N, C-alpha and C positions, 0 to 999 in steps of 0.2 A: 492437414487434421489429423490429429493422432487420438486414438481413443485408448491409450494406456491407465488413464483413469478416467472413466466417463461421469462420475459423480462428484470429481474434483469441483466444478462449478457450479452443484446444483446448492452446497450452504456457503459458497462464497459471500453472497449479498444478502443472508438471512439477518432476521432482526436480533437483535442482542437480547439473550434470554434473559440474561438477569432485568432488563429493562423491561422486557414483555411480564414478567413475573411481578417486578414493583407496581406496573401499571395495571395487573390483574389484585396485587393486593390492595391498592388503592379502591378500585372499583368495589371488593368485598364490602371493604370497610365504609364505604359511601352506602352499600346496599343493608349495610347493619346499621347504619344511623338513620337511615330510612324507615328500615323495619321498627326502630326504636323510637322515632316519632309519631307511626301509627300504634304501635300499642301503648303508647303516652295518651295518646289522644283517645284510644278507645278506651281506656282507662277513666280517662276524666268524664268522658261522655257516660260510661257505664255508673260512674260516681252519683253524677247529675240526675241520671234517669232515677237514681234512686231516690235523691231527693226528693224530684217530682213525685214519684208514688208515695211517699211517705206523706209529703203535704198533701195530696189527694185523700189518702185515707184518712186523714186527722179533719181534713173539711168535712169529707162526705161523712163521717163518726158525728160532727159537732152539728151538723146541719140538719142529721137525721133524729140527734137529741132532742135540739131545738123545736124540730115539727112534730115530735111527739110529744111533747108536753108543754105546748102552750099553742091557744087559740083557738082559732074558728077556723071551719074551713076557709073561708076566702082569704084570711091574713096567711094561711098556710099554701096557698096559691100562688101569693104573691111571694112568701119568701120561697117557694120551689122556683117561679120563674128567675127571680134574681139571683137563687144559686145555681141555676144551670145557665145563666147568660156568664157568671162569674167564672165557673169551671171552663167555660168553653173560653174565654179571653184569657184564663191562665195558660191551659192547652195549648193556644196558638203561641202564647207568648214564650212558655217553655219548648215547644217544637222548634220553633227559629232559633232559638238559643242554642240547642242541641245542635240541628243543622248548621248553624254559625263553627260552633265546635269542630265539627266534622268535617266542615270544608277547610277550617285554619289546618288542623291536622293533615289534611290530604296534600293542600298547599307546599305543608312545610316539608313533608317527604316528597313531595316533586321536586320544590329548589333543591334540595339535596344531591337526588339525581339528575337532574337537569346540569346542575353546574361541575357534577362527576363527567358526564357524557361531553360536555364541552372540553374539560380537562382532556379527557381520554383522546378526542379527535386530536387535541393541538398536540399532545403527545406522539400519536401516530404520524402525526403532520411531520413533526422535528424527527423521529426517527426516519423517516422516508426521506427526508431532505439530507439525514445525516449518511444514507446510505446510498443515495443518489450522488451525491458531492464527489467519492471517489472516483466512480464510474468517469467525470468529466474530466477529472485530472489524468486520468490513463489514457484517454483517447485521444 
């Protein structure tokens, strides 16, 4: 055993750096796509929440005007109860819708990252097999 060049074997079986950079570039692209899906989902959720709030404010103003301009205390109590029930039901419906939007956005981002992780593992496996193949031939 000679030690004239002790580091010669250190880099002999290393990964192809171009392949490594290419893999990392695709990983970053997948991360960027996942971030884009999250941002688009957050924007859609924000727009929907603004619409919901606008609707609630309009409904409340309409109900307040109606309660102040009409009727007896008994009819106003009935109208208030109906209004409260209506607000509760629409709030639950809107909450369900927004939760579904958030879940969908999260799954879209997760799918992008999950797919890329599987591809990365496959690329690493192929690179390892390519590096192991020359060893078997020389032995």
